[in-house]
ROTOR-693822 format. One record per residue (C-alpha): residue number from 1; residue in three letters; x, y, z. Coordinates in steps of 0.25 Angstrom, whole numbers. Example, Ala and Ser with C-alpha at 12.3 -4.5 7.8 and 13.67 -1.06 7.14 Angstrom:
2
VEXPA   seq   type      xx      yy      zz
VEXPA     1    ALA      49     -18      31
VEXPA     2    SER      55      -4      29
This chain:
586
VEXPA   seq   type      xx      yy      zz
VEXPA     1    MET       1      -1       0
VEXPA     2    GLN      13       8       1
VEXPA     3    LEU      11      12     -14
VEXPA     4    LEU      -4      18     -11
VEXPA     5    ASN       0      25      -2
VEXPA     6    THR      11      31      -9
VEXPA     7    LEU       2      34     -21
VEXPA     8    VAL      -9      39     -12
VEXPA     9    ALA       4      48      -8
VEXPA    10    ARG       7      54     -19
VEXPA    11    GLY      -6      58     -22
VEXPA    12    LEU      -7      44     -33
VEXPA    13    LEU     -19      37     -26
VEXPA    14    SER     -31      45     -17
VEXPA    15    GLU     -33      38      -3
VEXPA    16    ALA     -47      34      -9
VEXPA    17    ASP     -42      28     -20
VEXPA    18    ARG     -32      17     -11
VEXPA    19    PRO     -39      10      -2
VEXPA    20    ARG     -46       5     -17
VEXPA    21    ALA     -30       6     -20
VEXPA    22    ALA     -28      -5     -11
VEXPA    23    GLU     -38     -13     -14
VEXPA    24    ALA     -35     -17     -28
VEXPA    25    ILE     -23     -20     -25
VEXPA    26    LYS     -25     -28     -15
VEXPA    27    ALA     -36     -36     -23
VEXPA    28    ALA     -26     -37     -33
VEXPA    29    PRO     -12     -46     -27
VEXPA    30    ASN      -7     -49     -40
VEXPA    31    LEU      -5     -36     -45
VEXPA    32    PRO       6     -25     -45
VEXPA    33    PRO      -1     -13     -35
VEXPA    34    ASN       3      -5     -44
VEXPA    35    GLN      -5     -12     -57
VEXPA    36    VAL     -17     -12     -49
VEXPA    37    LEU     -17       4     -43
VEXPA    38    VAL     -16       6     -59
VEXPA    39    ASP     -26      -6     -65
VEXPA    40    LYS     -37       0     -53
VEXPA    41    GLY     -35      17     -60
VEXPA    42    PHE     -30      19     -45
VEXPA    43    ILE     -18      26     -52
VEXPA    44    LYS     -12      28     -65
VEXPA    45    GLU       1      21     -69
VEXPA    46    GLU      10      32     -73
VEXPA    47    ALA       9      39     -60
VEXPA    48    LEU       8      26     -52
VEXPA    49    LEU      21      18     -58
VEXPA    50    PRO      30      33     -54
VEXPA    51    VAL      27      29     -41
VEXPA    52    LEU      29      15     -41
VEXPA    53    ALA      43      16     -44
VEXPA    54    GLU      47      26     -34
VEXPA    55    GLU      41      19     -25
VEXPA    56    PHE      50       3     -27
VEXPA    57    GLY      64      12     -33
VEXPA    58    LEU      59       9     -49
VEXPA    59    GLU      64      16     -59
VEXPA    60    LEU      50      18     -67
VEXPA    61    ILE      55      16     -82
VEXPA    62    ASP      47      17     -95
VEXPA    63    LEU      46       5    -104
VEXPA    64    SER      39      12    -116
VEXPA    65    GLN      56      12    -124
VEXPA    66    ALA      60       1    -116
VEXPA    67    THR      68     -10    -125
VEXPA    68    VAL      77     -21    -118
VEXPA    69    GLU      85     -29    -122
VEXPA    70    ARG      83     -46    -125
VEXPA    71    GLU      94     -49    -117
VEXPA    72    VAL      85     -42    -104
VEXPA    73    LEU      73     -49    -108
VEXPA    74    ALA      80     -63    -108
VEXPA    75    ALA      85     -61     -94
VEXPA    76    MET      67     -62     -91
VEXPA    77    PRO      62     -73     -88
VEXPA    78    GLN      48     -73     -96
VEXPA    79    ARG      40     -79     -85
VEXPA    80    LEU      42     -67     -77
VEXPA    81    VAL      41     -56     -83
VEXPA    82    HIS      27     -58     -89
VEXPA    83    ARG      24     -62     -75
VEXPA    84    LYS      28     -52     -67
VEXPA    85    ASN      30     -40     -82
VEXPA    86    LEU      44     -36     -78
VEXPA    87    MET      50     -30     -90
VEXPA    88    PRO      66     -34     -91
VEXPA    89    ILE      72     -18     -95
VEXPA    90    ALA      87     -20     -95
VEXPA    91    ARG      99     -30     -91
VEXPA    92    ASN     111     -23     -86
VEXPA    93    ASN     122     -30     -78
VEXPA    94    GLY     115     -40     -70
VEXPA    95    THR     103     -31     -68
VEXPA    96    LEU      91     -33     -75
VEXPA    97    VAL      80     -21     -76
VEXPA    98    VAL      66     -25     -77
VEXPA    99    ALA      52     -18     -78
VEXPA   100    THR      42     -19     -67
VEXPA   101    GLY      28     -14     -66
VEXPA   102    ASP      26     -22     -53
VEXPA   103    PRO      37     -15     -42
VEXPA   104    PHE      28     -24     -31
VEXPA   105    ASP      35     -38     -37
VEXPA   106    ALA      46     -39     -31
VEXPA   107    TYR      47     -53     -33
VEXPA   108    ALA      45     -52     -48
VEXPA   109    LEU      60     -43     -49
VEXPA   110    ASP      66     -57     -38
VEXPA   111    GLU      59     -68     -47
VEXPA   112    LEU      65     -60     -60
VEXPA   113    GLN      81     -60     -53
VEXPA   114    THR      81     -73     -49
VEXPA   115    LEU      76     -77     -63
VEXPA   116    THR      84     -68     -72
VEXPA   117    GLY      99     -67     -62
VEXPA   118    LEU      98     -53     -61
VEXPA   119    HIS      97     -42     -52
VEXPA   120    VAL      82     -37     -56
VEXPA   121    MET      79     -18     -58
VEXPA   122    PRO      67     -17     -60
VEXPA   123    VAL      60      -3     -65
VEXPA   124    LEU      47       2     -62
VEXPA   125    ALA      34       0     -77
VEXPA   126    PRO      23       2     -82
VEXPA   127    PRO      19     -13     -80
VEXPA   128    ARG      10     -11     -95
VEXPA   129    GLU      22      -6    -103
VEXPA   130    ILE      30     -19     -97
VEXPA   131    THR      21     -28    -100
VEXPA   132    ARG      25     -22    -116
VEXPA   133    LEU      38     -23    -114
VEXPA   134    ILE      36     -37    -110
VEXPA   135    LYS      26     -38    -123
VEXPA   136    GLN      38     -32    -133
VEXPA   137    TYR      48     -42    -127
VEXPA   138    PHE      41     -55    -123
VEXPA   139    GLY      33     -57    -131
VEXPA   140    VAL      14     -53    -131
VEXPA   141    GLY      12     -67    -123
VEXPA   142    GLY      29     -70    -119
VEXPA   143    ASP      24     -74    -108
VEXPA   144    THR      13     -86    -111
VEXPA   145    VAL      24     -89    -123
VEXPA   146    ALA      36     -91    -114
VEXPA   147    ALA      27    -100    -104
VEXPA   148    LEU      23    -108    -117
VEXPA   149    ALA      38    -111    -119
VEXPA   150    GLU      41    -114    -106
VEXPA   151    GLU      32    -125    -108
VEXPA   152    ALA      37    -129    -120
VEXPA   153    LYS      48    -133    -115
VEXPA   154    GLY      55    -146    -119
VEXPA   155    GLN      42    -149    -127
VEXPA   156    GLU      52    -151    -140
VEXPA   157    ASP      58    -161    -143
VEXPA   158    ASP      69    -163    -154
VEXPA   159    ILE      63    -165    -166
VEXPA   160    GLU      60    -151    -176
VEXPA   161    PHE      49    -153    -183
VEXPA   162    LEU      50    -146    -198
VEXPA   163    GLU      36    -145    -201
VEXPA   164    ALA      27    -142    -190
VEXPA   165    LEU      18    -152    -186
VEXPA   166    GLU       1    -155    -187
VEXPA   167    ALA      -3    -154    -172
VEXPA   168    ASP     -18    -162    -168
VEXPA   169    ASP     -30    -151    -166
VEXPA   170    SER     -30    -153    -153
VEXPA   171    GLU     -17    -154    -151
VEXPA   172    MET     -15    -139    -157
VEXPA   173    ALA     -28    -136    -149
VEXPA   174    LYS     -21    -138    -138
VEXPA   175    ALA     -11    -130    -140
VEXPA   176    ALA     -16    -117    -144
VEXPA   177    GLN     -24    -121    -129
VEXPA   178    GLU     -15    -121    -122
VEXPA   179    ALA     -15    -109    -112
VEXPA   180    SER      -4    -105    -113
VEXPA   181    VAL      -5    -103    -127
VEXPA   182    VAL     -19     -96    -124
VEXPA   183    ARG     -11     -84    -118
VEXPA   184    LEU      -5     -84    -126
VEXPA   185    VAL     -15     -81    -138
VEXPA   186    ASN     -23     -73    -125
VEXPA   187    GLN     -10     -65    -126
VEXPA   188    ILE      -8     -61    -140
VEXPA   189    LEU     -22     -56    -140
VEXPA   190    VAL     -24     -49    -127
VEXPA   191    GLU     -11     -42    -131
VEXPA   192    ALA     -17     -36    -145
VEXPA   193    ALA     -30     -33    -139
VEXPA   194    ASN     -20     -24    -129
VEXPA   195    GLU     -13     -18    -138
VEXPA   196    ARG     -27     -15    -146
VEXPA   197    ALA     -20     -23    -160
VEXPA   198    SER     -32     -24    -169
VEXPA   199    ASP     -25     -37    -178
VEXPA   200    ILE     -14     -50    -171
VEXPA   201    HIS      -6     -55    -182
VEXPA   202    ILE      -2     -67    -179
VEXPA   203    GLU       8     -72    -190
VEXPA   204    SER      17     -87    -191
VEXPA   205    GLU      30     -84    -197
VEXPA   206    GLU      41     -94    -201
VEXPA   207    LYS      46     -92    -185
VEXPA   208    GLY      35     -92    -176
VEXPA   209    ILE      24     -83    -174
VEXPA   210    ARG      22     -65    -177
VEXPA   211    ILE      11     -59    -169
VEXPA   212    ARG       7     -44    -174
VEXPA   213    TYR      -3     -35    -170
VEXPA   214    ARG      -8     -24    -178
VEXPA   215    ILE     -10     -12    -169
VEXPA   216    ASP     -16       4    -173
VEXPA   217    GLY     -17      -4    -189
VEXPA   218    LEU       1      -9    -186
VEXPA   219    LEU       5     -23    -185
VEXPA   220    GLN      17     -23    -171
VEXPA   221    GLN      23     -35    -170
VEXPA   222    GLN      21     -43    -155
VEXPA   223    ASN      36     -46    -148
VEXPA   224    LEU      35     -64    -146
VEXPA   225    PRO      40     -72    -139
VEXPA   226    PRO      49     -81    -147
VEXPA   227    GLU      42     -91    -139
VEXPA   228    ILE      28     -91    -147
VEXPA   229    ASN      32     -94    -159
VEXPA   230    ARG      32    -111    -152
VEXPA   231    PHE      17    -106    -150
VEXPA   232    ALA      13    -100    -162
VEXPA   233    ALA       5    -113    -168
VEXPA   234    ALA      -2    -112    -154
VEXPA   235    ILE      -6     -97    -155
VEXPA   236    VAL     -15    -101    -169
VEXPA   237    SER     -21    -109    -164
VEXPA   238    ARG     -27    -103    -151
VEXPA   239    LEU     -31     -94    -159
VEXPA   240    LYS     -38    -101    -171
VEXPA   241    ILE     -46    -108    -156
VEXPA   242    MET     -48     -95    -152
VEXPA   243    ALA     -53     -92    -167
VEXPA   244    ARG     -62    -107    -165
VEXPA   245    LEU     -51    -109    -179
VEXPA   246    ASN     -47    -122    -184
VEXPA   247    ILE     -35    -123    -178
VEXPA   248    ALA     -31    -136    -186
VEXPA   249    GLU     -32    -129    -201
VEXPA   250    LYS     -18    -122    -204
VEXPA   251    ARG     -20    -119    -218
VEXPA   252    LEU     -33    -111    -220
VEXPA   253    PRO     -36     -97    -216
VEXPA   254    GLN     -45     -95    -203
VEXPA   255    ASP     -54     -83    -197
VEXPA   256    GLY     -58     -83    -183
VEXPA   257    ARG     -63     -75    -174
VEXPA   258    ILE     -59     -72    -157
VEXPA   259    LYS     -68     -65    -147
VEXPA   260    MET     -63     -64    -134
VEXPA   261    LYS     -60     -52    -124
VEXPA   262    VAL     -46     -45    -121
VEXPA   263    GLN     -48     -35    -104
VEXPA   264    GLY     -62     -35    -108
VEXPA   265    ARG     -63     -30    -123
VEXPA   266    GLU     -69     -38    -132
VEXPA   267    ILE     -60     -41    -144
VEXPA   268    ASP     -64     -51    -158
VEXPA   269    VAL     -52     -57    -167
VEXPA   270    ARG     -54     -62    -178
VEXPA   271    VAL     -44     -71    -182
VEXPA   272    SER     -36     -73    -197
VEXPA   273    ILE     -30     -86    -198
VEXPA   274    ILE     -22     -88    -209
VEXPA   275    PRO     -12    -100    -215
VEXPA   276    MET       3     -94    -217
VEXPA   277    ILE      15    -100    -225
VEXPA   278    HIS      22    -101    -208
VEXPA   279    GLY      11    -104    -202
VEXPA   280    GLU      -6     -99    -199
VEXPA   281    GLY      -5     -80    -199
VEXPA   282    ILE     -16     -75    -189
VEXPA   283    VAL     -22     -59    -188
VEXPA   284    MET     -33     -57    -177
VEXPA   285    ARG     -40     -48    -179
VEXPA   286    LEU     -44     -40    -166
VEXPA   287    LEU     -57     -30    -164
VEXPA   288    ASP     -57     -25    -150
VEXPA   289    LYS     -72     -23    -147
VEXPA   290    GLY     -67     -14    -134
VEXPA   291    ARG     -61      -5    -141
VEXPA   292    MET     -67      -1    -154
VEXPA   293    LYS     -77      11    -154
VEXPA   294    PHE     -87      14    -165
VEXPA   295    ASP     -87      28    -165
VEXPA   296    LEU     -86      34    -179
VEXPA   297    LYS     -81      49    -172
VEXPA   298    MET     -68      38    -168
VEXPA   299    CYS     -64      35    -181
VEXPA   300    GLY     -54      46    -183
VEXPA   301    MET     -62      53    -192
VEXPA   302    LEU     -60      69    -193
VEXPA   303    PRO     -71      77    -192
VEXPA   304    ASP     -76      80    -206
VEXPA   305    VAL     -75      62    -211
VEXPA   306    TYR     -84      62    -201
VEXPA   307    GLY     -93      72    -203
VEXPA   308    LYS     -92      67    -217
VEXPA   309    PHE     -92      53    -215
VEXPA   310    LYS    -107      52    -203
VEXPA   311    LEU    -112      60    -213
VEXPA   312    LEU    -112      50    -221
VEXPA   313    ILE    -113      37    -212
VEXPA   314    ASP    -126      45    -210
VEXPA   315    ARG    -131      43    -223
VEXPA   316    PRO    -145      35    -225
VEXPA   317    HIS    -139      27    -236
VEXPA   318    GLY    -127      25    -247
VEXPA   319    ILE    -114      19    -243
VEXPA   320    CYS    -103      24    -234
VEXPA   321    LEU     -90      15    -236
VEXPA   322    VAL     -77      15    -228
VEXPA   323    THR     -64       8    -232
VEXPA   324    GLY     -49       4    -231
VEXPA   325    PRO     -43      -6    -230
VEXPA   326    THR     -43     -17    -218
VEXPA   327    GLY     -40     -11    -203
VEXPA   328    SER     -43       4    -207
VEXPA   329    GLY     -55       4    -199
VEXPA   330    LYS     -67       2    -208
VEXPA   331    SER     -76      -4    -201
VEXPA   332    THR     -74       3    -186
VEXPA   333    THR     -77      16    -195
VEXPA   334    LEU     -91      10    -199
VEXPA   335    TYR     -94       6    -184
VEXPA   336    SER     -93      19    -181
VEXPA   337    ALA    -101      24    -194
VEXPA   338    LEU    -111      14    -189
VEXPA   339    ASN    -110      18    -175
VEXPA   340    GLU    -113      32    -179
VEXPA   341    ILE    -125      32    -185
VEXPA   342    LYS    -131      20    -178
VEXPA   343    ASP    -142      22    -169
VEXPA   344    GLU    -158      13    -168
VEXPA   345    ALA    -162      23    -178
VEXPA   346    THR    -153      15    -186
VEXPA   347    LYS    -153      -1    -192
VEXPA   348    ILE    -137      -3    -196
VEXPA   349    ILE    -132     -17    -200
VEXPA   350    THR    -119     -23    -204
VEXPA   351    VAL    -110     -35    -211
VEXPA   352    GLU    -100     -38    -208
VEXPA   353    ASP     -89     -46    -210
VEXPA   354    PRO     -86     -48    -197
VEXPA   355    VAL     -93     -42    -188
VEXPA   356    GLU     -83     -35    -181
VEXPA   357    TYR     -89     -29    -171
VEXPA   358    ASN    -102     -29    -163
VEXPA   359    GLN    -110     -16    -164
VEXPA   360    ASP    -123     -13    -156
VEXPA   361    GLY    -135      -9    -161
VEXPA   362    ILE    -129     -14    -176
VEXPA   363    SER    -134     -27    -184
VEXPA   364    GLN    -120     -34    -189
VEXPA   365    ILE    -120     -46    -199
VEXPA   366    GLN    -108     -54    -200
VEXPA   367    THR    -105     -61    -216
VEXPA   368    HIS    -104     -74    -216
VEXPA   369    ALA     -99     -76    -230
VEXPA   370    LYS     -98     -93    -227
VEXPA   371    ILE    -115     -93    -228
VEXPA   372    GLY    -116     -84    -236
VEXPA   373    LEU    -119     -67    -227
VEXPA   374    THR    -110     -58    -237
VEXPA   375    PHE    -109     -44    -235
VEXPA   376    ALA    -121     -44    -247
VEXPA   377    HIS    -128     -55    -241
VEXPA   378    ALA    -130     -49    -227
VEXPA   379    LEU    -134     -35    -236
VEXPA   380    ARG    -145     -40    -241
VEXPA   381    SER    -150     -45    -229
VEXPA   382    ILE    -149     -31    -222
VEXPA   383    LEU    -156     -24    -230
VEXPA   384    ARG    -167     -32    -226
VEXPA   385    HIS    -164     -28    -213
VEXPA   386    ASP    -166     -13    -213
VEXPA   387    PRO    -155      -8    -210
VEXPA   388    ASP    -150       8    -209
VEXPA   389    VAL    -136       6    -211
VEXPA   390    VAL    -127      -6    -215
VEXPA   391    LEU    -109      -8    -213
VEXPA   392    VAL    -108     -21    -223
VEXPA   393    GLY     -93     -25    -216
VEXPA   394    GLU     -86     -21    -233
VEXPA   395    ILE     -90     -22    -246
VEXPA   396    ARG     -83     -32    -252
VEXPA   397    ASP     -91     -35    -266
VEXPA   398    LYS     -99     -30    -276
VEXPA   399    GLU    -110     -39    -271
VEXPA   400    THR    -110     -33    -256
VEXPA   401    ALA    -106     -16    -263
VEXPA   402    GLU    -119     -19    -270
VEXPA   403    MET    -124     -24    -256
VEXPA   404    SER    -122     -13    -249
VEXPA   405    ILE    -124      -2    -262
VEXPA   406    GLN    -139      -8    -262
VEXPA   407    ALA    -139      -7    -245
VEXPA   408    SER    -138      10    -246
VEXPA   409    LEU    -147      10    -259
VEXPA   410    THR    -159       7    -253
VEXPA   411    GLY    -156      16    -239
VEXPA   412    HIS    -146       9    -231
VEXPA   413    MET    -132      16    -228
VEXPA   414    VAL    -123       5    -230
VEXPA   415    PHE    -108       5    -221
VEXPA   416    SER     -97      -2    -228
VEXPA   417    THR     -81      -5    -230
VEXPA   418    LEU     -74      -6    -241
VEXPA   419    HIS     -57      -7    -244
VEXPA   420    THR     -53       3    -252
VEXPA   421    ASN     -41      14    -250
VEXPA   422    ASP     -47      26    -249
VEXPA   423    ALA     -62      32    -251
VEXPA   424    PRO     -64      34    -266
VEXPA   425    SER     -59      20    -270
VEXPA   426    ALA     -73      15    -262
VEXPA   427    PHE     -81      19    -274
VEXPA   428    THR     -73      10    -285
VEXPA   429    ARG     -71      -3    -274
VEXPA   430    MET     -83      -4    -277
VEXPA   431    ILE     -86      -2    -291
VEXPA   432    ASP     -75     -10    -292
VEXPA   433    MET     -85     -22    -286
VEXPA   434    GLY     -96     -19    -295
VEXPA   435    VAL    -103     -13    -290
VEXPA   436    GLU    -108       0    -299
VEXPA   437    PRO    -103      13    -299
VEXPA   438    PHE    -117      20    -298
VEXPA   439    LEU    -122      13    -285
VEXPA   440    VAL    -108      16    -278
VEXPA   441    SER    -109      30    -281
VEXPA   442    SER    -124      32    -277
VEXPA   443    THR    -123      22    -263
VEXPA   444    VAL    -109      25    -258
VEXPA   445    GLU    -112      39    -248
VEXPA   446    GLY     -95      39    -241
VEXPA   447    VAL     -83      31    -244
VEXPA   448    MET     -71      30    -229
VEXPA   449    ALA     -59      28    -232
VEXPA   450    GLN     -53      25    -220
VEXPA   451    ARG     -40      21    -213
VEXPA   452    LEU     -32      20    -199
VEXPA   453    VAL     -20      26    -195
VEXPA   454    ARG     -14      26    -179
VEXPA   455    THR     -17      39    -173
VEXPA   456    ILE      -4      45    -163
VEXPA   457    CYS      -3      39    -149
VEXPA   458    PRO      -8      52    -141
VEXPA   459    GLU       0      48    -130
VEXPA   460    CYS      15      50    -136
VEXPA   461    LYS      10      59    -147
VEXPA   462    GLN      19      72    -150
VEXPA   463    PRO      19      83    -160
VEXPA   464    TYR      30      82    -171
VEXPA   465    THR      32      91    -184
VEXPA   466    PRO      34      83    -195
VEXPA   467    ASP      46      83    -206
VEXPA   468    GLN      41      91    -218
VEXPA   469    ASP      48      79    -228
VEXPA   470    ASP      43      69    -220
VEXPA   471    LEU      28      74    -220
VEXPA   472    PRO      21      64    -232
VEXPA   473    LEU      16      74    -245
VEXPA   474    ASP       3      73    -243
VEXPA   475    PHE       2      78    -229
VEXPA   476    PRO      -3      92    -226
VEXPA   477    LEU       8      96    -218
VEXPA   478    ARG      21      94    -230
VEXPA   479    LYS      23     107    -235
VEXPA   480    ASN      28     107    -252
VEXPA   481    ALA      20      93    -253
VEXPA   482    PRO      12      93    -268
VEXPA   483    ALA      -1     101    -270
VEXPA   484    PRO     -12      91    -264
VEXPA   485    ASP     -23      89    -276
VEXPA   486    VAL     -33      99    -277
VEXPA   487    ALA     -42      87    -274
VEXPA   488    ILE     -36      86    -261
VEXPA   489    GLN     -30      97    -256
VEXPA   490    GLN     -44     100    -246
VEXPA   491    GLY     -41      88    -239
VEXPA   492    PHE     -25      92    -237
VEXPA   493    ALA     -36     107    -234
VEXPA   494    ASP     -41     100    -223
VEXPA   495    THR     -30      92    -218
VEXPA   496    LEU     -21     103    -215
VEXPA   497    ALA     -32     108    -206
VEXPA   498    CYS     -31      97    -195
VEXPA   499    SER     -16     102    -195
VEXPA   500    THR     -14     108    -183
VEXPA   501    GLY       1     114    -186
VEXPA   502    SER      15     108    -191
VEXPA   503    GLN      16      97    -179
VEXPA   504    LEU      10      81    -181
VEXPA   505    LEU       9      74    -170
VEXPA   506    LYS      14      56    -170
VEXPA   507    GLY      17      47    -157
VEXPA   508    THR      29      45    -151
VEXPA   509    GLY      28      33    -147
VEXPA   510    CYS      24      29    -131
VEXPA   511    ARG      17      17    -122
VEXPA   512    ALA       3      19    -125
VEXPA   513    CYS       6      17    -141
VEXPA   514    ARG      16       8    -139
VEXPA   515    GLN      28      16    -146
VEXPA   516    SER      21      18    -158
VEXPA   517    GLY      15      34    -158
VEXPA   518    TYR       0      27    -163
VEXPA   519    ARG      -9      23    -154
VEXPA   520    GLY     -25      21    -160
VEXPA   521    ARG     -28      22    -175
VEXPA   522    THR     -38      31    -182
VEXPA   523    GLY     -45      34    -196
VEXPA   524    ILE     -41      43    -207
VEXPA   525    HIS     -52      43    -217
VEXPA   526    GLU     -56      48    -230
VEXPA   527    LEU     -71      48    -233
VEXPA   528    LEU     -78      50    -246
VEXPA   529    ILE     -92      56    -247
VEXPA   530    ASN     -97      53    -259
VEXPA   531    ASN    -102      62    -272
VEXPA   532    ASP    -109      67    -284
VEXPA   533    VAL     -96      68    -291
VEXPA   534    ILE     -90      53    -285
VEXPA   535    LYS    -104      47    -289
VEXPA   536    ASP    -103      52    -301
VEXPA   537    LEU     -87      48    -301
VEXPA   538    VAL     -90      34    -295
VEXPA   539    VAL    -103      29    -306
VEXPA   540    GLN     -91      34    -317
VEXPA   541    ARG     -81      25    -309
VEXPA   542    VAL     -71      35    -310
VEXPA   543    ASN     -59      29    -301
VEXPA   544    SER     -57      33    -284
VEXPA   545    GLY     -45      41    -288
VEXPA   546    VAL     -57      52    -296
VEXPA   547    ILE     -67      50    -283
VEXPA   548    ARG     -55      51    -274
VEXPA   549    LEU     -54      65    -281
VEXPA   550    GLU     -67      70    -281
VEXPA   551    ALA     -69      63    -267
VEXPA   552    LEU     -56      74    -262
VEXPA   553    LYS     -63      86    -269
VEXPA   554    ALA     -75      83    -261
VEXPA   555    GLY     -68      84    -247
VEXPA   556    MET     -63      69    -244
VEXPA   557    ILE     -50      69    -234
VEXPA   558    THR     -42      57    -241
VEXPA   559    LEU     -36      46    -232
VEXPA   560    ARG     -24      55    -231
VEXPA   561    GLN     -27      66    -228
VEXPA   562    ASP     -38      64    -217
VEXPA   563    GLY     -26      54    -212
VEXPA   564    TRP     -17      68    -211
VEXPA   565    ARG     -29      77    -205
VEXPA   566    LYS     -24      68    -193
VEXPA   567    VAL     -12      70    -195
VEXPA   568    LEU     -11      83    -193
VEXPA   569    ASN     -24      82    -182
VEXPA   570    GLY     -13      71    -174
VEXPA   571    THR     -21      58    -176
VEXPA   572    THR     -12      52    -183
VEXPA   573    THR       2      53    -189
VEXPA   574    ILE       6      56    -202
VEXPA   575    ASP      14      40    -202
VEXPA   576    GLU       2      34    -202
VEXPA   577    VAL      -5      43    -212
VEXPA   578    ALA       5      39    -221
VEXPA   579    ARG       2      24    -218
VEXPA   580    THR     -12      24    -224
VEXPA   581    THR     -15      32    -234
VEXPA   582    ALA     -10      35    -247
VEXPA   583    GLY      -6      49    -248
VEXPA   584    ASP     -15      59    -257
VEXPA   585    ILE       1      66    -265
VEXPA   586    SER       8      59    -274
């Protein structure tokens, strides 16, 4: 209770909270007192750690920039590292510097000193930072892999197999259901969910497996203990069992689904398994329902684009298309649009493949191609169900496109997605499918093209003045750049209006963003509203470039320009916009 007395004396804990804090510590004897105080909200970690360091006479260190040499790691017993959350930092002349987040646990330090034969000098660091560093250097699931490797010792004989042995189903299932394998797979999934990953890639290679998480749109390789390669087959089998797939089938692609909860959040995992030359490759898409908020105002649209798009989705009939590549946020924009117009007087029906998020107040249909329930077939039935608004997951073929047009002509508002690079290309894409141009021109009311860009981390964003030579040719602040086409000059003027001066913002890297400088993503948008001139051009079957020029004259802001606007207002960076969009000036 000396710690509580010190905190009260320093004004970091109120006298009224002292009894409750003491009771919370007493109720959790297996947790460090400092962790209990932080977890229960009595005090913030950044305020508590300096007090602990002073009380125990320890140095408080920042691990965000720590680099640990491999020989230092080799001296550490892995089981103790994970069990007691201890991280070696340096080794000098028989002294091992070790970061701990629990200065109360002297036994752990004594045990480490006994096992290593080195003098242990503890330093204090935030427990979460220690955990992050352990995963970085010892790998995700390192404790479980160490236990598995220990159990497997002595079980190998002197025979070297040149080809993999075929195991029967029951044996494969038994290996996959071992408690340690189950725990390891769970750790991979939980780590991905906590890191806000949208996808997990488990790739079979000649010398083992590689695991990568897609975080904020970019793949990031995860460090793994080398011993994990011995359990690659068991990991694949376990995932197959979880996704209710055939664990014996290794020659054909398989698709499945896992439903799970992580820290109270419901997560839907779509599993795709494809045979590769070195084994089976697995990609899992994580749909974190607890973190999804379908609010059109949170999709990243600037006020002028939001206002025009709101008018578009409020129309009584017609087709509204959202275009972009896979993973560009099309479904999120459409769900957000439906939530914007949803009310008791409006009947909304969706046809999706698959239904990704269950929405209250919206009737959702899952397609099933094997029994003939395709987008087009479902649409025919939907029109007899008296809807006001229809969402078609994707227009993939002529039949679906024609049924969507038929729905719009009979007084329904139809939302759908299309795979094109920009908004004007949506018209030519539908014509290429075989739809009559006059039907396309008269029903498509507007097209929204979009991309996702990473946003600057709010914790470490800093202003800087860019070098003129490093600026893209079409960046508004670049001097002596070629003049933009007359059709897009107004867009450049609107873009410059967002500027707050010659300085821009960028992230320097911190704990919150894992030193990347980015945290989270937002959309950049290109909204084309159909008009009489564009309708005539579509009927004439002109190419998308001509439609684009006319849309620009009518005030369309391109993806690139919208990206520059978000650079100028401090949302994202030049590199992100350049990575995801093509230039307006060549």
